[in-house]
Backbone bond lengths (Angstrom), bond angles and torsions (degrees), N, CA, C in turn:
res aa  C-N    CA-C-N  psi(-1)  N-CA   C-N-CA  omega(-1)  CA-C   N-CA-C  phi
1 M - - - 1.509 - - 1.397 112.69 -
2 A 1.412 113.60 129.15 1.515 116.68 -176.87 1.505 106.04 -84.46
3 Q 1.386 110.93 144.27 1.481 119.20 174.57 1.381 112.16 -98.85
4 V 1.331 113.34 127.95 1.536 122.14 -169.77 1.522 114.81 -121.73
5 I 1.298 114.39 136.20 1.476 122.26 164.97 1.449 113.04 -94.60
6 I 1.309 121.78 131.04 1.454 126.05 175.20 1.466 108.58 -94.37
7 F 1.374 120.39 115.15 1.479 122.32 161.98 1.477 113.89 -73.80
8 G 1.266 113.89 120.87 1.512 125.33 -179.99 1.364 113.82 121.67
9 I 1.376 119.48 151.45 1.466 123.05 -177.45 1.576 112.16 -132.07
10 G 1.459 116.34 12.79 1.326 123.26 -177.69 1.556 110.71 -92.36
11 K 1.425 109.92 -164.30 1.497 114.16 179.33 1.512 114.48 -65.50
12 T 1.381 118.67 -32.41 1.382 113.79 176.39 1.700 111.44 -69.33
13 A 1.135 114.63 -31.72 1.495 115.76 -178.44 1.594 105.60 -68.75
14 E 1.337 112.88 -42.27 1.476 112.20 175.73 1.516 117.20 -59.81
15 V 1.310 116.49 -36.97 1.464 119.22 -178.64 1.572 105.35 -72.60
16 V 1.191 121.11 -42.40 1.553 124.08 176.96 1.584 106.27 -54.89
17 H 1.305 115.61 -53.47 1.525 117.55 179.37 1.406 112.65 -53.18
18 G 1.342 123.02 -45.71 1.377 130.24 176.53 1.595 112.07 -50.07
19 Y 1.431 112.10 -49.77 1.497 111.09 -177.82 1.434 110.25 -76.23
20 L 1.323 121.64 -45.65 1.449 121.26 -178.05 1.587 116.23 -59.29
21 S 1.427 114.20 -31.70 1.406 121.53 -177.72 1.592 107.58 -75.97
22 G 1.320 112.06 -34.66 1.489 114.22 -167.51 1.461 117.86 -102.32
23 D 1.453 114.15 -16.65 1.456 116.14 -170.37 1.625 109.67 -152.50
24 S 1.362 113.13 55.85 1.513 110.61 -177.71 1.503 112.38 -159.96
25 E 1.183 124.73 175.25 1.369 128.91 175.78 1.564 113.60 -84.93
26 H 1.326 109.77 -1.39 1.512 120.51 -170.80 1.544 116.64 -97.78
27 E 1.297 116.62 147.42 1.510 113.13 173.72 1.546 106.20 -121.86
28 V 1.400 117.59 126.54 1.416 125.94 -179.35 1.538 109.08 -77.08
29 V 1.307 120.65 122.09 1.474 118.32 -172.36 1.581 107.86 -116.51
30 A 1.360 115.00 -13.37 1.504 117.21 -175.20 1.426 108.67 -170.59
31 F 1.374 110.15 161.03 1.591 120.01 170.43 1.520 104.02 -113.83
32 T 1.252 111.73 159.00 1.530 119.01 177.08 1.542 110.97 -143.61
33 C 1.224 118.94 147.72 1.506 120.71 176.25 1.465 108.49 -155.99
34 D 1.386 123.83 168.27 1.357 123.95 173.90 1.550 111.02 -64.75
35 P 1.370 120.16 141.60 1.411 124.64 -175.21 1.525 117.02 -40.46
36 E 1.319 112.31 -48.83 1.411 118.28 -171.97 1.517 113.82 -66.67
37 Y 1.375 118.29 -17.16 1.435 121.39 178.39 1.589 113.50 -100.97
38 R 1.284 114.59 1.72 1.453 117.24 175.84 1.538 113.07 -77.12
39 T 1.304 112.45 118.86 1.447 119.16 -177.34 1.528 116.85 -107.84
40 S 1.401 112.57 -18.93 1.449 123.51 -175.02 1.382 112.99 -142.42
41 D 1.313 116.15 161.28 1.607 117.97 177.70 1.495 112.46 -87.37
42 S 1.352 115.54 -10.08 1.578 114.50 -179.50 1.522 105.80 -153.42
43 L 1.381 110.16 160.44 1.590 117.53 177.92 1.551 102.74 -149.64
44 L 1.269 114.13 132.41 1.458 123.55 178.48 1.533 113.26 49.41
45 G 1.365 117.36 35.75 1.301 124.51 176.49 1.624 116.64 83.95
46 C 1.349 111.48 5.31 1.461 116.05 173.53 1.533 117.07 -119.42
47 P 1.251 117.23 144.49 1.513 119.74 179.53 1.514 115.35 -52.17
48 V 1.298 121.85 146.07 1.376 123.45 170.53 1.570 108.84 -114.42
49 V 1.292 114.56 109.57 1.424 126.63 -176.85 1.480 116.58 -101.50
50 P 1.293 121.69 133.97 1.380 123.68 179.61 1.500 110.28 -55.25
51 F 1.367 122.16 140.78 1.425 124.04 -176.99 1.563 108.21 -69.49
52 D 1.296 123.38 -31.02 1.367 124.41 -177.43 1.532 114.75 -66.14
53 V 1.366 115.74 -15.40 1.501 117.64 -178.80 1.480 105.32 -129.31
54 I 1.364 124.89 14.22 1.411 123.53 -177.21 1.456 117.59 -55.78
55 E 1.370 116.14 -38.99 1.404 121.70 -176.30 1.554 115.00 -71.81
56 E 1.298 115.70 -13.25 1.433 117.26 175.43 1.475 115.05 -78.42
57 R 1.375 117.15 -29.18 1.431 118.44 176.53 1.551 112.06 -102.81
58 F 1.311 120.90 -23.57 1.420 128.23 179.23 1.632 109.50 -129.68
59 P 1.292 112.62 76.72 1.530 114.43 -175.76 1.476 114.51 -60.29
60 P 1.280 116.62 142.40 1.519 119.06 -176.19 1.523 117.60 -68.05
61 D 1.396 119.22 -9.49 1.409 121.43 174.81 1.533 108.83 -82.34
62 A 1.318 125.68 -9.46 1.338 129.50 -179.89 1.483 116.74 -118.36
63 F 1.283 119.17 -17.46 1.566 128.43 -171.77 1.478 105.73 -132.34
64 S 1.334 116.50 145.07 1.362 131.66 166.62 1.521 115.23 -99.80
65 M 1.301 118.66 173.56 1.510 121.47 -175.42 1.578 108.33 -141.45
66 F 1.334 109.22 147.49 1.448 118.05 174.27 1.518 104.50 -130.11
67 I 1.453 118.92 125.70 1.441 127.22 179.14 1.467 110.08 -86.34
68 A 1.320 119.18 100.13 1.567 123.86 -173.44 1.592 104.44 -101.08
69 V 1.346 118.69 67.66 1.506 118.32 -177.87 1.507 100.09 -116.50
70 G 1.359 117.72 158.43 1.429 123.90 -174.06 1.533 109.53 -80.38
71 Y 1.401 113.68 -154.49 1.494 116.87 -172.81 1.513 109.62 -105.96
72 H 1.427 115.28 28.14 1.451 122.45 -179.59 1.595 106.29 -51.70
73 D 1.320 112.22 145.65 1.461 122.12 172.78 1.733 104.89 47.90
74 L 1.268 114.79 47.76 1.411 119.93 170.78 1.628 106.26 58.44
75 N 1.309 116.11 41.80 1.483 118.79 176.70 1.626 117.95 76.28
76 R 1.336 109.22 -5.39 1.433 114.70 179.66 1.582 114.32 -64.34
77 A 1.249 113.43 -34.35 1.557 117.38 178.05 1.499 110.04 -60.13
78 R 1.403 114.05 -42.06 1.406 118.08 -174.72 1.598 106.44 -77.88
79 A 1.245 125.71 -32.00 1.288 130.26 177.90 1.523 113.62 -64.27
80 A 1.337 114.67 -39.97 1.416 121.86 173.41 1.442 117.29 -58.60
81 K 1.488 109.42 -42.69 1.531 114.03 -179.93 1.516 111.58 -72.45
82 C 1.274 117.66 -28.95 1.405 125.00 174.28 1.585 106.61 -60.95
83 A 1.165 118.37 -42.76 1.614 120.49 -178.65 1.532 104.84 -72.30
84 E 1.374 116.32 -41.07 1.515 111.72 -177.32 1.496 113.13 -69.77
85 A 1.298 120.73 -33.67 1.426 123.70 178.22 1.517 108.57 -64.06
86 K 1.275 119.42 -51.74 1.467 126.38 177.55 1.546 112.27 -54.72
87 A 1.373 113.03 -39.94 1.579 117.63 177.00 1.451 109.32 -59.25
88 K 1.357 118.40 -32.86 1.435 122.67 -179.87 1.517 115.38 -79.45
89 G 1.288 111.70 -6.22 1.490 119.94 178.23 1.583 115.94 97.96
90 Y 1.249 118.63 6.07 1.591 122.62 175.99 1.391 111.61 -80.05
91 A 1.411 112.04 130.41 1.401 120.32 166.12 1.552 110.60 -77.01
92 L 1.378 116.83 140.32 1.448 121.09 -176.97 1.440 110.26 -100.38
93 I 1.280 123.59 123.12 1.460 130.87 -172.68 1.689 101.91 -87.39
94 S 1.284 111.33 157.10 1.482 119.03 164.88 1.526 108.60 -118.82
95 Y 1.399 113.77 162.99 1.465 117.23 -177.37 1.572 102.52 -132.60
96 V 1.365 111.99 131.62 1.543 117.97 171.57 1.426 107.05 -124.23
97 S 1.293 121.85 123.82 1.352 126.78 -174.00 1.568 110.30 -63.84
98 T 1.259 125.04 143.03 1.405 127.10 175.66 1.615 110.83 -75.59
99 R 1.301 111.21 -5.48 1.376 121.01 179.28 1.605 113.81 -102.29
100 S 1.319 111.55 10.87 1.475 120.76 -176.95 1.604 105.78 -105.23
101 F 1.284 117.93 172.51 1.449 124.33 178.69 1.506 106.77 -127.37
102 P 1.307 114.54 82.89 1.505 118.34 -173.81 1.520 114.39 -81.01
103 G 1.353 118.00 8.24 1.475 115.07 -173.42 1.454 119.54 60.67
104 P 1.344 114.56 162.41 1.527 121.10 -173.79 1.613 111.15 -67.41
105 G 1.323 113.92 125.48 1.331 121.59 171.89 1.551 117.78 75.03
106 L 1.320 121.22 12.82 1.442 128.72 -176.16 1.557 105.48 -52.01
107 Q 1.257 115.00 130.09 1.502 123.16 169.23 1.453 114.96 -119.00
108 T 1.394 112.84 107.10 1.505 116.64 176.99 1.450 110.20 -82.92
109 G 1.264 118.66 156.64 1.485 122.09 163.43 1.520 114.97 -71.79
110 E 1.295 114.74 -159.10 1.500 117.51 -179.71 1.536 111.54 -94.65
111 N 1.272 117.48 149.18 1.428 123.83 176.97 1.611 109.80 59.75
112 C 1.310 104.98 45.95 1.592 112.44 170.89 1.548 110.61 -107.12
113 L 1.369 109.37 152.24 1.467 118.19 -177.96 1.530 110.74 -129.77
114 V 1.379 113.72 111.09 1.517 116.51 -177.78 1.406 109.65 -117.72
115 L 1.346 119.12 110.40 1.511 122.68 -166.59 1.592 111.37 -95.65
116 D 1.396 109.70 -173.68 1.464 111.45 -175.67 1.502 117.20 -64.47
117 G 1.311 109.71 141.85 1.485 115.96 178.51 1.452 117.28 80.05
118 V 1.300 116.51 1.08 1.532 123.65 174.62 1.418 112.27 -61.54
119 S 1.290 125.46 131.48 1.491 126.65 175.99 1.484 109.24 -117.68
120 V 1.294 122.91 111.54 1.431 124.13 173.44 1.514 109.49 -111.57
121 E 1.369 115.59 112.67 1.427 125.07 -174.88 1.528 111.93 -71.57
122 P 1.429 118.90 160.09 1.397 124.37 179.98 1.550 117.01 -51.36
123 E 1.243 119.20 139.58 1.569 121.50 178.36 1.467 117.07 78.60
124 A 1.364 113.04 -1.22 1.565 120.31 178.18 1.485 107.65 -73.34
125 E 1.313 119.91 145.12 1.490 123.57 176.54 1.514 110.81 -122.31
126 I 1.352 115.05 133.98 1.434 121.75 -178.14 1.483 106.81 -118.85
127 G 1.458 114.70 130.22 1.486 116.64 -173.93 1.442 110.47 -84.25
128 D 1.420 118.92 -150.78 1.397 122.41 177.92 1.438 113.36 -94.88
129 D 1.286 119.69 148.30 1.493 127.31 179.64 1.423 114.98 55.87
130 V 1.439 115.52 49.57 1.413 124.22 -179.98 1.554 108.26 -104.84
131 F 1.270 111.26 128.00 1.567 116.44 175.74 1.611 108.77 -106.65
132 L 1.315 114.43 120.04 1.419 118.20 177.84 1.635 103.32 -120.70
133 W 1.284 110.74 110.87 1.453 120.73 -175.30 1.531 108.82 -81.10
134 S 1.378 115.14 174.78 1.488 123.18 -169.09 1.608 109.33 -49.14
135 N 1.286 113.50 136.12 1.511 122.70 170.30 1.496 117.57 60.79
136 V 1.347 115.55 27.85 1.464 119.69 171.12 1.512 104.40 -82.60
137 T 1.410 110.33 146.07 1.470 121.29 179.04 1.563 105.05 -118.13
138 V 1.372 116.97 127.59 1.459 120.26 175.08 1.527 104.14 -119.30
139 G 1.309 116.47 118.46 1.385 123.71 -172.73 1.439 118.27 -70.85
140 H 1.265 126.45 168.24 1.442 131.99 -174.01 1.674 110.04 -60.84
141 H 1.126 115.55 138.40 1.495 125.22 173.36 1.526 110.74 60.40
142 S 1.327 114.66 24.56 1.431 119.02 175.33 1.574 108.65 -85.94
143 H 1.319 113.96 163.86 1.548 117.00 -179.14 1.574 100.13 -137.70
144 I 1.406 108.28 121.98 1.442 119.56 172.01 1.543 112.37 -103.61
145 G 1.373 117.19 110.90 1.397 118.97 -177.12 1.541 117.82 -66.12
146 D 1.285 116.68 -179.25 1.517 120.32 -176.77 1.469 112.37 -70.35
147 H 1.303 114.04 154.81 1.463 123.52 173.98 1.487 111.52 51.60
148 V 1.333 118.53 56.73 1.418 129.22 178.24 1.469 111.08 -117.34
149 W 1.367 116.87 143.13 1.487 127.31 -179.19 1.577 107.54 -126.22
150 L 1.385 112.19 106.83 1.394 121.06 174.06 1.587 109.18 -104.03
151 A 1.388 113.95 110.10 1.422 119.38 -177.68 1.455 115.44 -68.89
152 A 1.284 121.17 167.33 1.439 128.68 -176.68 1.600 109.54 -48.50
153 G 1.382 116.06 132.26 1.447 120.48 170.92 1.538 111.71 82.39
154 T 1.358 123.27 4.93 1.310 122.56 175.85 1.522 113.08 -66.70
155 T 1.412 117.60 142.33 1.356 120.56 174.50 1.539 111.57 -122.09
156 V 1.323 116.63 126.09 1.512 121.69 175.25 1.465 110.74 -107.45
157 G 1.250 120.56 126.08 1.480 122.04 -177.60 1.509 110.85 -76.33
158 G 1.433 115.44 159.96 1.349 121.28 179.70 1.484 118.29 -55.11
159 G 1.336 119.19 142.12 1.476 119.35 177.74 1.567 119.65 70.52
160 T 1.293 111.15 12.37 1.485 120.26 -175.08 1.532 110.21 -96.38
161 T 1.351 114.69 147.84 1.401 120.42 -179.27 1.602 108.16 -116.11
162 V 1.312 113.89 130.89 1.481 115.39 175.08 1.508 104.86 -118.83
163 G 1.343 116.39 118.80 1.324 127.18 -170.58 1.522 109.34 -65.86
164 S 1.441 116.74 165.96 1.444 122.36 -178.80 1.646 112.04 -66.33
165 N 1.284 111.98 148.59 1.490 117.51 174.78 1.449 112.02 70.28
166 C 1.320 120.93 25.45 1.418 123.04 168.26 1.468 116.42 -79.85
167 F 1.397 114.13 154.93 1.499 120.48 167.16 1.489 107.92 -129.10
168 V 1.348 118.40 127.96 1.435 128.58 179.96 1.514 112.18 -124.02
169 G 1.371 114.24 114.42 1.361 120.23 -171.09 1.540 115.72 -77.90
170 L 1.340 116.62 176.37 1.467 125.01 -173.59 1.594 113.04 -48.17
171 G 1.251 114.36 127.33 1.485 119.54 171.94 1.502 113.81 66.96
172 A 1.344 121.33 18.87 1.461 119.69 -176.00 1.609 108.95 -74.94
173 T 1.275 120.60 164.72 1.486 125.00 -178.03 1.561 104.14 -131.57
174 I 1.382 111.94 125.17 1.471 110.71 170.04 1.453 107.96 -121.81
175 G 1.352 114.89 130.92 1.428 119.13 -162.26 1.510 118.34 -74.72
176 H 1.284 120.56 -176.77 1.429 128.24 -177.77 1.530 110.97 -74.49
177 E 1.416 113.56 140.73 1.414 124.48 170.63 1.602 110.57 50.21
178 I 1.358 113.59 48.99 1.404 112.11 173.00 1.564 112.17 -127.06
179 T 1.325 125.76 173.61 1.406 126.92 172.19 1.585 113.69 -122.56
180 L 1.308 107.92 127.03 1.509 115.76 175.59 1.513 106.50 -101.48
181 G 1.177 118.10 116.29 1.420 126.31 179.48 1.491 116.86 -59.58
182 E 1.263 121.05 161.16 1.439 123.59 -176.17 1.509 111.75 -62.96
183 R 1.303 118.17 153.14 1.443 121.94 -179.84 1.383 119.94 59.52
184 C 1.356 119.65 28.76 1.341 119.81 177.27 1.554 113.56 -83.73
185 F 1.292 119.53 154.09 1.563 125.46 174.01 1.500 106.27 -127.49
186 L 1.461 106.13 121.04 1.466 119.17 174.81 1.555 102.16 -111.84
187 G 1.397 117.39 130.94 1.415 121.70 170.82 1.495 106.49 -80.33
188 A 1.458 108.74 176.84 1.428 118.82 175.51 1.585 114.71 -56.85
189 G 1.285 115.94 139.82 1.426 124.55 173.12 1.463 113.65 70.92
190 N 1.307 124.37 12.63 1.471 121.80 177.15 1.497 114.50 -71.91
191 L 1.373 114.17 153.11 1.440 126.51 173.69 1.480 109.00 -120.58
192 V 1.362 119.84 110.81 1.484 125.60 177.54 1.518 108.39 -115.03
193 T 1.356 119.36 118.01 1.499 119.29 -179.57 1.507 111.23 -119.22
194 K 1.391 115.64 2.06 1.520 114.77 178.63 1.561 107.21 -127.27
195 D 1.305 113.52 158.59 1.507 119.20 178.53 1.608 112.44 -53.58
196 A 1.252 114.57 143.06 1.502 120.87 -170.23 1.537 103.69 -129.18
197 A 1.362 112.60 125.06 1.433 118.09 177.92 1.504 110.95 -65.27
198 P 1.378 116.98 162.73 1.491 124.71 -175.46 1.564 106.62 -60.22
199 A 1.233 116.03 146.24 1.548 122.55 179.74 1.439 113.76 67.60
200 S 1.400 120.20 21.00 1.510 118.08 179.57 1.583 108.75 -81.65
201 V 1.312 111.56 154.56 1.434 123.77 -168.92 1.549 105.15 -124.06
202 F 1.370 118.75 122.14 1.559 119.08 167.78 1.473 110.62 -123.56
203 I 1.284 109.39 128.37 1.487 115.58 177.77 1.471 110.71 -127.42
204 E 1.363 118.55 122.65 1.412 123.63 178.60 1.532 111.75 -85.35
205 K 1.254 126.75 133.87 1.568 120.17 173.12 1.358 116.53 -67.99
206 D 1.351 118.53 151.88 1.395 120.67 178.66 1.476 114.11 -68.42
207 T 1.318 118.95 151.92 1.495 119.06 174.68 1.584 109.67 -56.38
208 E 1.245 120.00 140.66 1.540 123.38 -176.72 1.487 106.71 -66.60
209 L 1.352 115.29 138.74 1.379 123.24 174.54 1.410 110.46 -67.48
210 F 1.463 116.74 130.59 1.444 117.01 -179.54 1.572 114.82 -78.06
211 R 1.307 118.36 147.96 1.450 121.19 -168.48 1.461 111.21 -66.57
212 L 1.344 126.25 -25.13 1.453 125.23 178.05 1.492 113.51 -99.17
213 D 1.378 113.33 148.51 1.541 114.22 173.97 1.534 110.11 -74.88
214 S 1.248 115.20 175.48 1.501 122.86 -171.39 1.555 109.64 -59.53
215 E 1.442 116.54 -48.22 1.506 120.03 -177.69 1.570 110.56 -57.31
216 R 1.274 115.56 -49.85 1.475 124.04 -173.31 1.650 101.74 -64.89
217 F 1.307 116.59 -49.33 1.429 117.28 -178.23 1.651 111.13 -57.53
218 L 1.286 112.71 -47.06 1.567 107.78 -178.47 1.403 108.91 -67.59
219 G 1.319 124.22 -24.15 1.377 122.77 175.62 1.580 118.28 -60.92
220 L 1.332 110.61 -15.55 1.516 124.14 -176.18 1.546 109.33 -100.83
221 T 1.361 117.81 -8.23 1.383 118.32 -167.21 1.556 108.79 -126.80
222 K 1.284 118.76 175.74 1.392 126.93 -179.96 1.469 110.97 -88.51
223 M 1.376 117.31 -1.63 1.533 123.36 -179.34 1.544 112.67 -76.05
224 K 1.292 114.26 -11.60 1.440 116.47 -173.92 1.597 113.46 -64.16
């Protein structure tokens, strides 16, 4: 069983801890973060050690690391910490849920997170530091670049390329045989069916608020 340090003390780190502790070959032994963000000595029963001295207590020849940082600055904050951890000598693990459907022979890069219900079809490729949240579908022969975050329910069509440092929001759909350039931002519920230039932004409007409140609405329906 590999012993792992999680970089991060926020919600993403807590989610990663839950999966690694409950459904993996890894044992979480500590959290780490930059000293200025350390507000407690422990988290979820594990010590929180400042990142600038982490190798003194947990040397990289005996422990691995997972960088559990969100999609801040289009995943560049997480990418930077991956580079810093590797510079210290740490190997970066990946986690693939046993309740996912990774397809035959899927090879993920380092520091990847593949959660429950994710389906990766044959011949798809996943880069380094890619986070695939619950129920994401990655179509056959697609390529997901490095440092990408696909939120829960995202669908990527077959033969499609998602460039590095993209963020794709909840329930978005990226069509078949297209290319999404690097550093694109797709909000929740978007549908993109044509190639998109690097740094493109797609935002879908919220559903219009209905004029009646819930009690008055139910009074007009059979749902009451």
